[in-house]
PDB file as gemmi writes it, atoms N, CA and C in Angstrom:
CRYST1    1.000    1.000    1.000  90.00  90.00  90.00 P 1                      
ATOM      1  N   MET A   1      55.735  12.864   4.227  1.00  0.00           N  
ATOM      2  CA  MET A   1      55.526  12.932   2.787  1.00  0.00           C  
ATOM      3  C   MET A   1      54.716  14.199   2.483  1.00  0.00           C  
ATOM      4  N   THR A   2      55.214  14.981   1.530  1.00  0.00           N  
ATOM      5  CA  THR A   2      54.515  16.210   1.152  1.00  0.00           C  
ATOM      6  C   THR A   2      53.304  15.889   0.282  1.00  0.00           C  
ATOM      7  N   GLY A   3      52.501  16.903   0.044  1.00  0.00           N  
ATOM      8  CA  GLY A   3      51.335  16.729  -0.812  1.00  0.00           C  
ATOM      9  C   GLY A   3      51.707  16.279  -2.207  1.00  0.00           C  
ATOM     10  N   LEU A   4      52.806  16.829  -2.725  1.00  0.00           N  
ATOM     11  CA  LEU A   4      53.232  16.434  -4.066  1.00  0.00           C  
ATOM     12  C   LEU A   4      53.766  15.013  -4.085  1.00  0.00           C  
ATOM     13  N   GLU A   5      54.509  14.631  -3.048  1.00  0.00           N  
ATOM     14  CA  GLU A   5      55.036  13.261  -2.983  1.00  0.00           C  
ATOM     15  C   GLU A   5      53.907  12.249  -2.873  1.00  0.00           C  
ATOM     16  N   SER A   6      52.893  12.559  -2.071  1.00  0.00           N  
ATOM     17  CA  SER A   6      51.773  11.612  -1.940  1.00  0.00           C  
ATOM     18  C   SER A   6      50.979  11.549  -3.241  1.00  0.00           C  
ATOM     19  N   SER A   7      50.853  12.676  -3.933  1.00  0.00           N  
ATOM     20  CA  SER A   7      50.156  12.672  -5.227  1.00  0.00           C  
ATOM     21  C   SER A   7      50.929  11.853  -6.248  1.00  0.00           C  
ATOM     22  N   GLU A   8      52.258  11.997  -6.223  1.00  0.00           N  
ATOM     23  CA  GLU A   8      53.088  11.223  -7.139  1.00  0.00           C  
ATOM     24  C   GLU A   8      52.975   9.732  -6.844  1.00  0.00           C  
ATOM     25  N   ALA A   9      52.890   9.372  -5.563  1.00  0.00           N  
ATOM     26  CA  ALA A   9      52.711   7.968  -5.180  1.00  0.00           C  
ATOM     27  C   ALA A   9      51.368   7.454  -5.685  1.00  0.00           C  
ATOM     28  N   MET A  10      50.330   8.271  -5.556  1.00  0.00           N  
ATOM     29  CA  MET A  10      49.003   7.878  -6.062  1.00  0.00           C  
ATOM     30  C   MET A  10      49.063   7.601  -7.561  1.00  0.00           C  
ATOM     31  N   LEU A  11      49.767   8.466  -8.294  1.00  0.00           N  
ATOM     32  CA  LEU A  11      49.901   8.273  -9.747  1.00  0.00           C  
ATOM     33  C   LEU A  11      50.591   6.962 -10.066  1.00  0.00           C  
ATOM     34  N   SER A  12      51.662   6.673  -9.354  1.00  0.00           N  
ATOM     35  CA  SER A  12      52.404   5.443  -9.644  1.00  0.00           C  
ATOM     36  C   SER A  12      51.616   4.199  -9.251  1.00  0.00           C  
ATOM     37  N   GLU A  13      50.686   4.350  -8.311  1.00  0.00           N  
ATOM     38  CA  GLU A  13      49.840   3.229  -7.893  1.00  0.00           C  
ATOM     39  C   GLU A  13      48.582   3.107  -8.754  1.00  0.00           C  
ATOM     40  N   GLY A  14      48.405   4.015  -9.708  1.00  0.00           N  
ATOM     41  CA  GLY A  14      47.245   3.954 -10.590  1.00  0.00           C  
ATOM     42  C   GLY A  14      45.997   4.592 -10.016  1.00  0.00           C  
ATOM     43  N   ARG A  15      46.132   5.330  -8.931  1.00  0.00           N  
ATOM     44  CA  ARG A  15      44.984   6.010  -8.308  1.00  0.00           C  
ATOM     45  C   ARG A  15      44.880   7.421  -8.894  1.00  0.00           C  
ATOM     46  N   ILE A  16      44.550   7.465 -10.175  1.00  0.00           N  
ATOM     47  CA  ILE A  16      44.611   8.691 -10.957  1.00  0.00           C  
ATOM     48  C   ILE A  16      43.613   9.739 -10.476  1.00  0.00           C  
ATOM     49  N   ASP A  17      42.366   9.349 -10.280  1.00  0.00           N  
ATOM     50  CA  ASP A  17      41.356  10.322  -9.858  1.00  0.00           C  
ATOM     51  C   ASP A  17      41.687  10.920  -8.496  1.00  0.00           C  
ATOM     52  N   GLU A  18      42.206  10.097  -7.589  1.00  0.00           N  
ATOM     53  CA  GLU A  18      42.612  10.603  -6.273  1.00  0.00           C  
ATOM     54  C   GLU A  18      43.769  11.592  -6.417  1.00  0.00           C  
ATOM     55  N   ALA A  19      44.707  11.261  -7.283  1.00  0.00           N  
ATOM     56  CA  ALA A  19      45.860  12.138  -7.504  1.00  0.00           C  
ATOM     57  C   ALA A  19      45.410  13.473  -8.081  1.00  0.00           C  
ATOM     58  N   ILE A  20      44.480  13.443  -9.029  1.00  0.00           N  
ATOM     59  CA  ILE A  20      43.977  14.680  -9.628  1.00  0.00           C  
ATOM     60  C   ILE A  20      43.333  15.554  -8.558  1.00  0.00           C  
ATOM     61  N   ALA A  21      42.501  14.955  -7.729  1.00  0.00           N  
ATOM     62  CA  ALA A  21      41.843  15.717  -6.664  1.00  0.00           C  
ATOM     63  C   ALA A  21      42.866  16.307  -5.699  1.00  0.00           C  
ATOM     64  N   ALA A  22      43.854  15.509  -5.313  1.00  0.00           N  
ATOM     65  CA  ALA A  22      44.880  15.974  -4.376  1.00  0.00           C  
ATOM     66  C   ALA A  22      45.715  17.097  -4.999  1.00  0.00           C  
ATOM     67  N   LEU A  23      46.055  16.960  -6.261  1.00  0.00           N  
ATOM     68  CA  LEU A  23      46.857  17.986  -6.928  1.00  0.00           C  
ATOM     69  C   LEU A  23      46.069  19.280  -7.100  1.00  0.00           C  
ATOM     70  N   LYS A  24      44.804  19.176  -7.440  1.00  0.00           N  
ATOM     71  CA  LYS A  24      43.968  20.378  -7.549  1.00  0.00           C  
ATOM     72  C   LYS A  24      43.870  21.089  -6.203  1.00  0.00           C  
ATOM     73  N   ASP A  25      43.705  20.315  -5.129  1.00  0.00           N  
ATOM     74  CA  ASP A  25      43.670  20.905  -3.781  1.00  0.00           C  
ATOM     75  C   ASP A  25      44.995  21.577  -3.455  1.00  0.00           C  
ATOM     76  N   PHE A  26      46.102  20.902  -3.787  1.00  0.00           N  
ATOM     77  CA  PHE A  26      47.430  21.461  -3.523  1.00  0.00           C  
ATOM     78  C   PHE A  26      47.609  22.781  -4.259  1.00  0.00           C  
ATOM     79  N   ILE A  27      47.242  22.813  -5.527  1.00  0.00           N  
ATOM     80  CA  ILE A  27      47.393  24.017  -6.346  1.00  0.00           C  
ATOM     81  C   ILE A  27      46.524  25.144  -5.800  1.00  0.00           C  
ATOM     82  N   ALA A  28      45.288  24.820  -5.438  1.00  0.00           N  
ATOM     83  CA  ALA A  28      44.372  25.840  -4.925  1.00  0.00           C  
ATOM     84  C   ALA A  28      44.832  26.425  -3.594  1.00  0.00           C  
ATOM     85  N   SER A  29      45.461  25.607  -2.760  1.00  0.00           N  
ATOM     86  CA  SER A  29      45.847  26.065  -1.429  1.00  0.00           C  
ATOM     87  C   SER A  29      47.278  26.600  -1.366  1.00  0.00           C  
ATOM     88  N   SER A  30      48.017  26.441  -2.424  1.00  0.00           N  
ATOM     89  CA  SER A  30      49.422  26.859  -2.437  1.00  0.00           C  
ATOM     90  C   SER A  30      49.519  28.361  -2.687  1.00  0.00           C  
ATOM     91  N   GLU A  31      50.331  29.024  -1.877  1.00  0.00           N  
ATOM     92  CA  GLU A  31      50.525  30.461  -2.053  1.00  0.00           C  
ATOM     93  C   GLU A  31      51.465  30.763  -3.213  1.00  0.00           C  
ATOM     94  N   VAL A  32      52.398  29.872  -3.458  1.00  0.00           N  
ATOM     95  CA  VAL A  32      53.364  30.041  -4.547  1.00  0.00           C  
ATOM     96  C   VAL A  32      53.072  28.982  -5.608  1.00  0.00           C  
ATOM     97  N   PRO A  33      52.883  29.401  -6.862  1.00  0.00           N  
ATOM     98  CA  PRO A  33      52.614  28.419  -7.915  1.00  0.00           C  
ATOM     99  C   PRO A  33      53.745  27.403  -8.034  1.00  0.00           C  
ATOM    100  N   SER A  34      53.384  26.160  -8.256  1.00  0.00           N  
ATOM    101  CA  SER A  34      54.355  25.073  -8.347  1.00  0.00           C  
ATOM    102  C   SER A  34      54.320  24.449  -9.737  1.00  0.00           C  
ATOM    103  N   ASP A  35      55.422  24.593 -10.463  1.00  0.00           N  
ATOM    104  CA  ASP A  35      55.472  23.976 -11.784  1.00  0.00           C  
ATOM    105  C   ASP A  35      55.387  22.460 -11.675  1.00  0.00           C  
ATOM    106  N   ARG A  36      55.951  21.900 -10.605  1.00  0.00           N  
ATOM    107  CA  ARG A  36      55.915  20.446 -10.419  1.00  0.00           C  
ATOM    108  C   ARG A  36      54.479  19.951 -10.240  1.00  0.00           C  
ATOM    109  N   ALA A  37      53.665  20.706  -9.511  1.00  0.00           N  
ATOM    110  CA  ALA A  37      52.270  20.309  -9.302  1.00  0.00           C  
ATOM    111  C   ALA A  37      51.515  20.289 -10.629  1.00  0.00           C  
ATOM    112  N   TYR A  38      51.718  21.312 -11.449  1.00  0.00           N  
ATOM    113  CA  TYR A  38      51.053  21.348 -12.755  1.00  0.00           C  
ATOM    114  C   TYR A  38      51.584  20.238 -13.671  1.00  0.00           C  
ATOM    115  N   TYR A  39      52.877  19.971 -13.585  1.00  0.00           N  
ATOM    116  CA  TYR A  39      53.469  18.886 -14.372  1.00  0.00           C  
ATOM    117  C   TYR A  39      52.842  17.541 -13.980  1.00  0.00           C  
ATOM    118  N   LEU A  40      52.746  17.291 -12.686  1.00  0.00           N  
ATOM    119  CA  LEU A  40      52.147  16.036 -12.219  1.00  0.00           C  
ATOM    120  C   LEU A  40      50.669  15.959 -12.594  1.00  0.00           C  
ATOM    121  N   LEU A  41      49.969  17.083 -12.511  1.00  0.00           N  
ATOM    122  CA  LEU A  41      48.556  17.099 -12.902  1.00  0.00           C  
ATOM    123  C   LEU A  41      48.432  16.808 -14.398  1.00  0.00           C  
ATOM    124  N   GLY A  42      49.340  17.356 -15.178  1.00  0.00           N  
ATOM    125  CA  GLY A  42      49.347  17.048 -16.606  1.00  0.00           C  
ATOM    126  C   GLY A  42      49.563  15.567 -16.854  1.00  0.00           C  
ATOM    127  N   ASN A  43      50.486  14.967 -16.106  1.00  0.00           N  
ATOM    128  CA  ASN A  43      50.726  13.528 -16.238  1.00  0.00           C  
ATOM    129  C   ASN A  43      49.492  12.720 -15.865  1.00  0.00           C  
ATOM    130  N   ALA A  44      48.790  13.160 -14.837  1.00  0.00           N  
ATOM    131  CA  ALA A  44      47.572  12.453 -14.408  1.00  0.00           C  
ATOM    132  C   ALA A  44      46.521  12.496 -15.512  1.00  0.00           C  
ATOM    133  N   TYR A  45      46.325  13.668 -16.089  1.00  0.00           N  
ATOM    134  CA  TYR A  45      45.341  13.783 -17.180  1.00  0.00           C  
ATOM    135  C   TYR A  45      45.775  12.954 -18.391  1.00  0.00           C  
ATOM    136  N   ARG A  46      47.075  12.932 -18.662  1.00  0.00           N  
ATOM    137  CA  ARG A  46      47.569  12.117 -19.781  1.00  0.00           C  
ATOM    138  C   ARG A  46      47.256  10.647 -19.551  1.00  0.00           C  
ATOM    139  N   LYS A  47      47.450  10.187 -18.323  1.00  0.00           N  
ATOM    140  CA  LYS A  47      47.169   8.780 -18.002  1.00  0.00           C  
ATOM    141  C   LYS A  47      45.692   8.452 -18.157  1.00  0.00           C  
ATOM    142  N   LYS A  48      44.834   9.445 -17.998  1.00  0.00           N  
ATOM    143  CA  LYS A  48      43.397   9.235 -18.191  1.00  0.00           C  
ATOM    144  C   LYS A  48      42.997   9.332 -19.660  1.00  0.00           C  
ATOM    145  N   GLY A  49      43.940   9.764 -20.497  1.00  0.00           N  
ATOM    146  CA  GLY A  49      43.626   9.944 -21.911  1.00  0.00           C  
ATOM    147  C   GLY A  49      43.058  11.310 -22.220  1.00  0.00           C  
ATOM    148  N   ASP A  50      43.099  12.223 -21.253  1.00  0.00           N  
ATOM    149  CA  ASP A  50      42.609  13.590 -21.440  1.00  0.00           C  
ATOM    150  C   ASP A  50      43.788  14.442 -21.918  1.00  0.00           C  
ATOM    151  N   TRP A  51      44.018  14.432 -23.227  1.00  0.00           N  
ATOM    152  CA  TRP A  51      45.178  15.115 -23.790  1.00  0.00           C  
ATOM    153  C   TRP A  51      45.079  16.624 -23.629  1.00  0.00           C  
ATOM    154  N   GLN A  52      43.888  17.180 -23.753  1.00  0.00           N  
ATOM    155  CA  GLN A  52      43.737  18.629 -23.607  1.00  0.00           C  
ATOM    156  C   GLN A  52      44.062  19.054 -22.172  1.00  0.00           C  
ATOM    157  N   GLY A  53      43.574  18.300 -21.194  1.00  0.00           N  
ATOM    158  CA  GLY A  53      43.896  18.590 -19.798  1.00  0.00           C  
ATOM    159  C   GLY A  53      45.389  18.476 -19.543  1.00  0.00           C  
ATOM    160  N   ALA A  54      46.028  17.480 -20.137  1.00  0.00           N  
ATOM    161  CA  ALA A  54      47.470  17.305 -19.965  1.00  0.00           C  
ATOM    162  C   ALA A  54      48.225  18.489 -20.543  1.00  0.00           C  
ATOM    163  N   ILE A  55      47.901  18.850 -21.765  1.00  0.00           N  
ATOM    164  CA  ILE A  55      48.605  19.954 -22.427  1.00  0.00           C  
ATOM    165  C   ILE A  55      48.400  21.266 -21.688  1.00  0.00           C  
ATOM    166  N   ASN A  56      47.174  21.526 -21.245  1.00  0.00           N  
ATOM    167  CA  ASN A  56      46.911  22.765 -20.507  1.00  0.00           C  
ATOM    168  C   ASN A  56      47.782  22.858 -19.253  1.00  0.00           C  
ATOM    169  N   ASN A  57      47.914  21.763 -18.542  1.00  0.00           N  
ATOM    170  CA  ASN A  57      48.710  21.779 -17.310  1.00  0.00           C  
ATOM    171  C   ASN A  57      50.207  21.821 -17.597  1.00  0.00           C  
ATOM    172  N   TYR A  58      50.650  21.184 -18.671  1.00  0.00           N  
ATOM    173  CA  TYR A  58      52.051  21.292 -19.054  1.00  0.00           C  
ATOM    174  C   TYR A  58      52.381  22.756 -19.401  1.00  0.00           C  
ATOM    175  N   LEU A  59      51.464  23.425 -20.094  1.00  0.00           N  
ATOM    176  CA  LEU A  59      51.683  24.832 -20.434  1.00  0.00           C  
ATOM    177  C   LEU A  59      51.755  25.704 -19.184  1.00  0.00           C  
ATOM    178  N   GLU A  60      50.898  25.429 -18.197  1.00  0.00           N  
ATOM    179  CA  GLU A  60      50.945  26.165 -16.928  1.00  0.00           C  
ATOM    180  C   GLU A  60      52.301  25.974 -16.256  1.00  0.00           C  
ATOM    181  N   ALA A  61      52.776  24.745 -16.235  1.00  0.00           N  
ATOM    182  CA  ALA A  61      54.068  24.446 -15.615  1.00  0.00           C  
ATOM    183  C   ALA A  61      55.188  25.186 -16.331  1.00  0.00           C  
ATOM    184  N   MET A  62      55.132  25.205 -17.661  1.00  0.00           N  
ATOM    185  CA  MET A  62      56.176  25.872 -18.438  1.00  0.00           C  
ATOM    186  C   MET A  62      56.123  27.386 -18.273  1.00  0.00           C  
ATOM    187  N   GLU A  63      54.948  27.922 -18.017  1.00  0.00           N  
ATOM    188  CA  GLU A  63      54.838  29.361 -17.776  1.00  0.00           C  
ATOM    189  C   GLU A  63      55.525  29.735 -16.461  1.00  0.00           C  
ATOM    190  N   ILE A  64      55.406  28.871 -15.466  1.00  0.00           N  
ATOM    191  CA  ILE A  64      56.043  29.107 -14.172  1.00  0.00           C  
ATOM    192  C   ILE A  64      57.547  28.884 -14.268  1.00  0.00           C  
ATOM    193  N   ASN A  65      57.927  27.797 -14.938  1.00  0.00           N  
ATOM    194  CA  ASN A  65      59.342  27.436 -15.058  1.00  0.00           C  
ATOM    195  C   ASN A  65      59.593  26.914 -16.471  1.00  0.00           C  
ATOM    196  N   PRO A  66      60.180  27.743 -17.329  1.00  0.00           N  
ATOM    197  CA  PRO A  66      60.417  27.309 -18.712  1.00  0.00           C  
ATOM    198  C   PRO A  66      61.297  26.063 -18.832  1.00  0.00           C  
ATOM    199  N   ASP A  67      62.061  25.740 -17.795  1.00  0.00           N  
ATOM    200  CA  ASP A  67      62.922  24.559 -17.823  1.00  0.00           C  
ATOM    201  C   ASP A  67      62.291  23.351 -17.134  1.00  0.00           C  
ATOM    202  N   SER A  68      61.017  23.432 -16.857  1.00  0.00           N  
ATOM    203  CA  SER A  68      60.297  22.343 -16.197  1.00  0.00           C  
ATOM    204  C   SER A  68      60.330  21.086 -17.063  1.00  0.00           C  
ATOM    205  N   PRO A  69      60.250  19.903 -16.421  1.00  0.00           N  
ATOM    206  CA  PRO A  69      60.131  18.665 -17.207  1.00  0.00           C  
ATOM    207  C   PRO A  69      58.866  18.655 -18.063  1.00  0.00           C  
ATOM    208  N   ALA A  70      57.950  19.550 -17.769  1.00  0.00           N  
ATOM    209  CA  ALA A  70      56.724  19.659 -18.565  1.00  0.00           C  
ATOM    210  C   ALA A  70      57.036  20.043 -20.008  1.00  0.00           C  
ATOM    211  N   LYS A  71      58.160  20.712 -20.230  1.00  0.00           N  
ATOM    212  CA  LYS A  71      58.548  21.106 -21.584  1.00  0.00           C  
ATOM    213  C   LYS A  71      58.720  19.870 -22.460  1.00  0.00           C  
ATOM    214  N   ASN A  72      59.413  18.867 -21.952  1.00  0.00           N  
ATOM    215  CA  ASN A  72      59.606  17.625 -22.689  1.00  0.00           C  
ATOM    216  C   ASN A  72      58.288  16.858 -22.824  1.00  0.00           C  
ATOM    217  N   ALA A  73      57.509  16.808 -21.739  1.00  0.00           N  
ATOM    218  CA  ALA A  73      56.227  16.103 -21.768  1.00  0.00           C  
ATOM    219  C   ALA A  73      55.275  16.744 -22.777  1.00  0.00           C  
ATOM    220  N   TYR A  74      55.289  18.069 -22.841  1.00  0.00           N  
ATOM    221  CA  TYR A  74      54.455  18.803 -23.793  1.00  0.00           C  
ATOM    222  C   TYR A  74      54.847  18.458 -25.231  1.00  0.00           C  
ATOM    223  N   SER A  75      56.138  18.433 -25.472  1.00  0.00           N  
ATOM    224  CA  SER A  75      56.631  18.106 -26.800  1.00  0.00           C  
ATOM    225  C   SER A  75      56.221  16.686 -27.209  1.00  0.00           C  
ATOM    226  N   ILE A  76      56.372  15.750 -26.297  1.00  0.00           N  
ATOM    227  CA  ILE A  76      56.002  14.357 -26.574  1.00  0.00           C  
ATOM    228  C   ILE A  76      54.493  14.233 -26.807  1.00  0.00           C  
ATOM    229  N   ALA A  77      53.703  14.921 -25.989  1.00  0.00           N  
ATOM    230  CA  ALA A  77      52.244  14.875 -26.143  1.00  0.00           C  
ATOM    231  C   ALA A  77      51.838  15.397 -27.518  1.00  0.00           C  
ATOM    232  N   ASN A  78      52.464  16.471 -27.957  1.00  0.00           N  
ATOM    233  CA  ASN A  78      52.153  17.011 -29.287  1.00  0.00           C  
ATOM    234  C   ASN A  78      52.553  16.049 -30.394  1.00  0.00           C  
ATOM    235  N   GLU A  79      53.685  15.377 -30.235  1.00  0.00           N  
ATOM    236  CA  GLU A  79      54.101  14.391 -31.242  1.00  0.00           C  
ATOM    237  C   GLU A  79      53.095  13.250 -31.321  1.00  0.00           C  
ATOM    238  N   ILE A  80      52.635  12.801 -30.172  1.00  0.00           N  
ATOM    239  CA  ILE A  80      51.656  11.709 -30.146  1.00  0.00           C  
ATOM    240  C   ILE A  80      50.355  12.150 -30.805  1.00  0.00           C  
ATOM    241  N   LEU A  81      49.891  13.339 -30.459  1.00  0.00           N  
ATOM    242  CA  LEU A  81      48.645  13.830 -31.049  1.00  0.00           C  
ATOM    243  C   LEU A  81      48.779  14.044 -32.546  1.00  0.00           C  
ATOM    244  N   ASP A  82      49.923  14.534 -33.000  1.00  0.00           N  
ATOM    245  CA  ASP A  82      50.139  14.691 -34.440  1.00  0.00           C  
ATOM    246  C   ASP A  82      50.074  13.342 -35.145  1.00  0.00           C  
ATOM    247  N   PHE A  83      50.643  12.319 -34.526  1.00  0.00           N  
ATOM    248  CA  PHE A  83      50.609  10.976 -35.099  1.00  0.00           C  
ATOM    249  C   PHE A  83      49.176  10.461 -35.179  1.00  0.00           C  
ATOM    250  N   TYR A  84      48.419  10.612 -34.084  1.00  0.00           N  
ATOM    251  CA  TYR A  84      47.033  10.147 -34.071  1.00  0.00           C  
ATOM    252  C   TYR A  84      46.200  10.892 -35.100  1.00  0.00           C  
ATOM    253  N   ASN A  85      46.355  12.179 -35.191  1.00  0.00           N  
ATOM    254  CA  ASN A  85      45.546  12.965 -36.116  1.00  0.00           C  
ATOM    255  C   ASN A  85      45.823  12.589 -37.556  1.00  0.00           C  
ATOM    256  N   LYS A  86      47.078  12.324 -37.907  1.00  0.00           N  
ATOM    257  CA  LYS A  86      47.391  11.913 -39.267  1.00  0.00           C  
ATOM    258  C   LYS A  86      46.738  10.578 -39.583  1.00  0.00           C  
ATOM    259  N   ASP A  87      46.725   9.668 -38.642  1.00  0.00           N  
ATOM    260  CA  ASP A  87      46.107   8.370 -38.875  1.00  0.00           C  
ATOM    261  C   ASP A  87      44.608   8.469 -39.046  1.00  0.00           C  
ATOM    262  N   MET A  88      43.983   9.435 -38.402  1.00  0.00           N  
ATOM    263  CA  MET A  88      42.530   9.585 -38.515  1.00  0.00           C  
ATOM    264  C   MET A  88      42.136   9.863 -39.960  1.00  0.00           C  
ATOM    265  N   TYR A  89      42.982  10.574 -40.686  1.00  0.00           N  
ATOM    266  CA  TYR A  89      42.660  10.896 -42.080  1.00  0.00           C  
ATOM    267  C   TYR A  89      42.828   9.716 -43.012  1.00  0.00           C  
ATOM    268  N   ASN A  90      43.537   8.689 -42.576  1.00  0.00           N  
ATOM    269  CA  ASN A  90      43.815   7.532 -43.433  1.00  0.00           C  
ATOM    270  C   ASN A  90      42.857   6.369 -43.204  1.00  0.00           C  
ATOM    271  N   GLN A  91      41.802   6.572 -42.493  1.00  0.00           N  
ATOM    272  CA  GLN A  91      40.880   5.470 -42.205  1.00  0.00           C  
ATOM    273  C   GLN A  91      39.881   5.270 -43.319  1.00  0.00           C  
TER     274      GLN A  91                                                      
END                                                                             
């Protein structure tokens, strides 16, 4: 199992903090930038409720590969945040 596969398994098992640490290590030690690693890191931050961390990593992934699945995740994250922000004004 590669570093990314084990990180993805951690995410699916709910071990978010471990996955974040593993993904950060993978990114730091990787000679070639990986859009998938940034995409998975974005997903991990999203699961923690850290929307800014998620968006930042989705943007990194899209910079490496404009066709990354992060493009869709980024769009969805923005839609969710737009919905939340509109509701904040109606309280």
